[in-house]
N, C-alpha and C positions, 0 to 999 in steps of 0.2 A: 463477489469480487471485492467489495468494500472490506470484508473480513480479511482478505489476503493482504491488502494495503495496511490494515490495522496491525496485523501480526508482524509484518515486516518493519513498520515504523517502531513498534514496541521492541522487537528483537534488536534492531540496530541501536536504539536509544539505550537500552539496558547494557548492550555490549560496550557502548561508549562510556557507561557509568554516569549518565546524565539523568537528571530529573525532568519531568515535563515542564516545570517552571524554567529551568535553564535552557532547554531547547526552545521554548516559546520566546524567551528573551533574546536568544541568539538569532532566531528566525524572524523576529519582529512581529510575532503573533501573540494572541492572548493564550493563556494556559488552557482556557476552555476549548480553544480550537484544537490544540494538541490532544486533549482528552477526547474530543469528538472523533478525531482521526483514529486514535488508538481504540476507541470503542466501536469503530466500524459503522458510525452513524451517517457518514456521507462520503462521497467520492471526492478526493482532493483534485484540485486543478494541477496542471503541470507546474505552474508558478509556485504554488504552495508546496508541492513535492520537492521542487528544487530548493526552496528555502529551508525546508526541514532537513533535507539531505546535507546541505551545506552546514547547517547548525550542528548536525550529528557528526559531521566530518567524513562523509562518504560521498562518492559521486553518484549521479543519477544512474549511470551505467551499472554500477555495482548493485544499486537498489533494484533496477529493473531486471538484471540478471538473476538476482535472488528470487524475484517474483516469477520469472520464466521457469526457473528450476522447480519452484513450487507447482506451477501449472503442469509441467511435464510429468510430475509424479502422480497426477490424478489417475484413477483407474480408467480403463478403456470404456467402462459403462457410462462414465460421466461424459466422455468425449462423444460417445454414440448418441446420448441424449441431447447434447448441444447441437450435434450435426442434424439430428432429426428435427429439432426445434427450428434451426436455421432454414432447413428445407421446407418446412411447413409455412414459414413466413414468406419465403420466396414464391410459393404457389398462390398465396392470397393476394 
């Protein structure tokens, strides 16, 4: 899931024609934080997501719709595996 966030952040940043340094500056974050987000190294908080979206010039709704679209394109085998994993956790 972190990779999905990473890809989305990078996609929208590139689409806006911004560098990591500019996004970091506009969002009030360190450039290393943007690098970690785009590297998929950690899950961003909603506050961080909001700050980055604002810096890039998109709404959180657009960002999360993009993620939802990505999720919906996953093959059914992935969803079956997720469902099986959820069911096994509920039984324990």
